[in-house]
C-alpha positions as CSV (number, residue, x, y, z in Angstrom):
1,M,0.0,0.0,0.0
2,K,1.5,3.6,-1.0
3,P,1.5,6.0,1.7
4,E,-1.3,8.3,2.0
5,S,0.7,11.4,0.9
6,D,1.2,9.8,-2.7
7,A,-2.5,10.7,-3.4
8,G,-2.4,14.2,-1.9
9,E,0.5,14.7,-4.3
10,K,-1.3,12.9,-7.5
11,F,-4.4,15.0,-6.9
12,Q,-2.3,18.2,-6.9
13,K,-0.8,17.0,-10.3
14,L,-4.4,16.7,-11.9
15,V,-5.3,20.3,-10.3
16,K,-2.0,21.8,-12.5
17,V,-3.0,19.8,-15.5
18,M,-6.4,21.1,-15.5
19,A,-5.2,24.6,-15.3
20,R,-2.6,24.0,-17.5
21,L,-5.4,22.7,-20.2
22,R,-7.4,26.0,-19.8
23,G,-4.4,28.1,-19.9
24,P,-3.7,30.5,-22.7
25,D,-1.4,27.7,-24.4
26,G,-3.6,24.8,-23.2
27,C,-6.5,22.8,-25.2
28,P,-8.6,24.8,-27.2
29,W,-11.6,22.5,-26.5
30,D,-10.9,22.5,-22.5
31,R,-10.8,26.1,-22.6
32,E,-14.3,26.5,-24.5
33,Q,-16.2,24.7,-22.2
34,T,-18.2,26.2,-19.5
35,F,-20.4,24.9,-16.3
36,D,-23.3,24.1,-18.5
37,T,-21.4,22.2,-21.4
38,I,-19.6,20.1,-18.9
39,K,-22.9,19.2,-17.5
40,P,-23.8,16.0,-19.7
41,F,-20.2,14.5,-19.5
42,T,-20.7,14.7,-15.9
43,L,-23.9,12.7,-15.8
44,E,-22.1,10.3,-18.6
45,E,-19.2,9.7,-15.9
46,T,-21.2,9.1,-13.3
47,Y,-23.1,6.2,-15.0
48,E,-20.0,4.8,-16.4
49,V,-18.6,4.4,-12.6
50,L,-21.9,2.7,-11.7
51,D,-21.6,0.7,-14.9
52,A,-18.2,-0.6,-14.0
53,I,-19.6,-1.4,-10.3
54,D,-22.3,-3.6,-11.5
55,R,-19.9,-5.5,-13.8
56,R,-17.5,-5.8,-11.3
57,E,-14.6,-4.4,-13.1
58,W,-12.5,-3.0,-10.7
59,R,-9.7,-2.0,-12.9
60,E,-11.7,-0.2,-14.9
61,L,-13.5,1.1,-12.0
62,A,-10.3,3.1,-10.9
63,E,-9.9,4.4,-14.4
64,E,-13.4,5.6,-14.1
65,L,-13.2,7.1,-11.0
66,G,-10.4,9.2,-12.5
67,D,-12.8,10.5,-14.8
68,F,-15.3,11.2,-12.2
69,L,-12.6,13.0,-10.0
70,L,-11.8,15.0,-13.4
71,Q,-15.5,16.5,-13.2
72,A,-15.0,18.1,-9.9
73,V,-11.6,19.3,-10.9
74,F,-12.9,20.9,-13.9
75,Y,-15.8,22.8,-12.5
76,A,-13.3,24.3,-9.7
77,Q,-10.9,25.4,-12.3
78,M,-13.5,27.2,-14.2
79,A,-14.8,28.8,-10.9
80,A,-11.3,29.8,-9.6
81,E,-10.9,31.6,-13.1
82,Q,-14.2,33.8,-12.2
83,G,-13.0,34.3,-8.8
84,L,-15.8,32.3,-7.2
85,F,-14.0,29.5,-5.1
86,R,-11.1,27.3,-5.4
87,I,-10.9,23.4,-5.2
88,E,-9.2,23.9,-1.5
89,D,-12.7,25.3,-0.8
90,S,-14.3,22.0,-1.7
91,L,-12.1,20.1,-0.3
92,D,-12.6,22.0,2.9
93,A,-16.0,22.0,2.7
94,I,-16.7,18.2,2.3
95,N,-14.0,17.9,5.5
96,Q,-15.7,19.8,7.6
97,K,-19.3,18.3,6.6
98,L,-18.2,15.1,7.2
99,I,-16.7,15.2,10.7
100,R,-19.7,17.9,11.6
101,R,-22.3,15.1,10.7
102,H,-20.6,12.4,12.5
103,P,-20.0,13.6,16.2
104,H,-20.9,9.6,16.8
105,V,-17.2,9.4,15.5
106,F,-15.5,12.6,15.4
107,G,-17.5,13.9,19.0
108,D,-19.1,12.4,22.0
109,Q,-22.4,10.9,20.5
110,T,-23.5,7.2,20.0
111,A,-24.9,5.1,17.1
112,R,-25.1,1.5,17.5
113,H,-27.1,1.3,14.0
114,A,-27.1,2.7,10.6
115,D,-30.9,4.2,11.5
116,D,-29.3,5.7,14.3
117,V,-26.8,7.3,11.9
118,L,-29.3,8.5,9.5
119,E,-31.2,10.4,12.4
120,I,-27.9,12.2,13.6
121,W,-27.3,12.9,9.8
122,G,-30.9,14.4,9.4
123,K,-30.5,16.6,12.4
124,A,-27.2,18.0,11.5
125,K,-28.4,19.1,8.3
126,A,-31.5,20.7,9.8
127,R,-29.4,22.5,12.2
128,E,-26.8,23.7,9.3
129,K,-29.9,24.9,7.7
130,A,-31.1,27.0,10.5
131,E,-27.5,28.6,11.1
132,K,-27.4,29.4,7.2
133,G,-31.1,31.2,7.7
134,Q,-32.3,29.1,4.8
135,E,-36.0,28.9,4.7
136,N,-37.7,25.7,4.6
137,H,-41.0,25.8,2.5
138,G,-41.8,22.4,2.6
139,L,-40.5,19.2,3.3
140,L,-39.9,17.9,-0.5
141,T,-38.5,21.7,-1.6
142,S,-35.0,20.7,-1.4
143,V,-35.5,17.6,-3.7
144,P,-34.1,19.0,-7.1
145,R,-36.7,18.7,-10.0
146,S,-33.9,17.9,-12.3
147,L,-33.0,14.5,-10.9
148,P,-34.0,11.6,-13.0
149,A,-37.3,10.8,-12.4
150,L,-36.7,7.4,-10.6
151,V,-34.3,9.0,-8.2
152,E,-36.8,11.8,-7.6
153,A,-39.3,9.4,-6.7
154,Q,-37.1,7.6,-4.3
155,Q,-36.2,10.9,-2.5
156,I,-39.5,12.6,-2.1
157,A,-41.3,9.2,-1.0
158,S,-38.4,8.7,1.6
159,R,-38.6,12.1,3.1
160,A,-42.6,11.8,3.3
161,A,-42.3,8.4,4.9
162,K,-40.2,10.1,7.4
163,V,-42.9,11.9,8.6
164,G,-45.3,9.3,8.9
165,F,-47.2,9.5,5.4
166,D,-46.4,6.1,4.4
167,W,-48.1,2.5,4.4
168,E,-47.6,-0.1,7.0
169,N,-46.3,-2.8,5.5
170,P,-45.2,-4.1,1.9
171,D,-48.6,-5.9,1.5
172,Q,-50.5,-2.8,1.6
173,V,-48.0,-1.5,-1.1
174,L,-48.8,-4.8,-3.2
175,E,-52.3,-4.0,-2.6
176,K,-51.9,-0.7,-4.0
177,L,-49.8,-2.0,-6.8
178,H,-52.7,-4.3,-8.2
179,E,-54.9,-1.4,-7.5
180,E,-52.9,0.7,-10.0
181,L,-52.8,-2.2,-12.5
182,G,-56.7,-2.1,-12.6
183,E,-56.5,1.8,-13.1
184,I,-54.2,1.2,-16.1
185,E,-57.0,-1.3,-17.5
186,E,-59.6,0.7,-17.0
187,A,-57.9,3.9,-18.7
188,R,-56.6,1.7,-21.5
189,R,-60.5,0.9,-22.3
190,A,-61.8,4.5,-22.2
191,P,-61.9,6.6,-25.1
192,G,-58.9,8.1,-26.3
193,G,-56.6,6.5,-23.6
194,D,-55.7,10.1,-22.4
195,E,-55.2,8.8,-18.8
196,L,-52.9,6.2,-19.7
197,E,-49.7,8.6,-19.1
198,G,-51.1,9.3,-15.5
199,E,-51.9,5.6,-14.6
200,I,-48.5,4.6,-15.6
201,G,-46.6,7.2,-13.5
202,D,-49.0,5.9,-10.7
203,L,-47.6,2.6,-11.1
204,L,-44.3,3.1,-11.2
205,F,-44.4,5.4,-8.3
206,V,-45.6,2.6,-6.5
207,V,-43.0,0.4,-7.6
208,V,-40.5,2.6,-6.2
209,N,-42.1,2.6,-2.9
210,L,-42.4,-1.2,-3.2
211,A,-38.5,-1.3,-3.6
212,R,-38.2,1.1,-0.6
213,F,-40.0,-1.1,1.6
214,F,-37.7,-4.5,0.3
215,K,-34.7,-2.1,1.0
216,V,-33.9,-2.7,-3.0
217,D,-32.1,0.4,-4.9
218,P,-34.8,0.6,-7.7
219,E,-32.2,2.3,-10.0
220,Q,-29.7,-0.6,-9.3
221,A,-32.1,-2.9,-9.9
222,L,-33.4,-2.1,-13.0
223,R,-29.7,-1.4,-14.1
224,K,-29.0,-5.2,-13.8
225,T,-32.4,-6.1,-15.3
226,N,-31.3,-3.9,-18.5
227,A,-27.7,-5.6,-18.2
228,K,-29.6,-9.0,-18.2
229,F,-31.6,-8.5,-20.9
230,R,-28.7,-7.3,-23.0
231,D,-26.9,-10.5,-22.3
232,R,-29.9,-12.8,-23.2
233,F,-31.0,-10.7,-26.3
234,G,-27.4,-11.0,-27.6
235,Y,-27.6,-15.1,-27.1
236,I,-30.5,-14.9,-29.6
237,E,-28.6,-12.7,-32.0
238,R,-25.8,-15.0,-31.8
239,R,-27.8,-18.0,-32.1
240,L,-29.9,-16.9,-35.2
241,A,-26.6,-15.5,-36.8
242,E,-25.6,-19.3,-36.7
243,R,-28.8,-20.2,-38.6
244,G,-28.2,-17.3,-40.9
245,K,-30.9,-15.4,-39.5
246,S,-31.4,-11.9,-38.2
247,P,-33.9,-10.8,-35.5
248,A,-36.0,-9.2,-37.7
249,E,-36.0,-12.4,-39.8
250,A,-37.3,-14.9,-36.9
251,S,-40.6,-15.8,-35.6
252,I,-41.2,-14.5,-32.2
253,E,-41.6,-18.4,-31.3
254,E,-38.2,-19.0,-32.4
255,M,-36.8,-16.1,-30.5
256,E,-39.0,-17.0,-27.1
257,S,-37.5,-20.4,-27.4
258,L,-33.5,-19.0,-27.8
259,W,-34.4,-16.8,-25.0
260,Q,-35.4,-19.8,-22.7
261,E,-32.3,-21.4,-23.7
262,A,-30.3,-18.1,-22.4
263,K,-31.9,-18.2,-19.3
264,Q,-30.5,-21.6,-18.9
């Protein structure tokens, strides 16, 4: 294991490399970027990190985390150029926050279970907001509307549940799931089908809550199912290719048979 100071030196090198790329004699592409143009890359790099974790590709994860770190350094460099803040401010902020929100580690409080930690964390966040004079107009106000819909649903459902607006057990959520399926069937049969979008949205929201009750991350669950579908459909394509066919040329019965093979 290399000494911890080595990581600090390498991080400083990354900061200097980014400053050079943004400098007058740096890279034309890097110099043209703004906070807004970099945002799509930040999202892309985030999902590449998640994908590497899902596939347990640890060497690839190491590389992806480097790309992920670059996003923070890129934003901080642009902020420094405008006199807004420096990367040191970001590092100070997260170090202080972690110490402040873990009084059970760095202070005299006690936390025996993960739920205790979440309660301490929540109280610390509320205290910080009060000290900053930030008004709280509602429980869900601080949940960003710009989040992916699945993540947004997770957060708003969890926050509502913390104040008691929740089902008592997963059986009740399953009942609601069947209720929503019935409403989709009614909407499907109604003239025009204008209510279908809303009913399908309601169904998805209930599924997110069902995952919450079973302590399953719906985003990760769906990502793994997507990967499983990719693998099985890839098997169908390869087997059909051996027969001189493409999926478009095969019957649904033939593809279903190969799907069952892939599952085995």
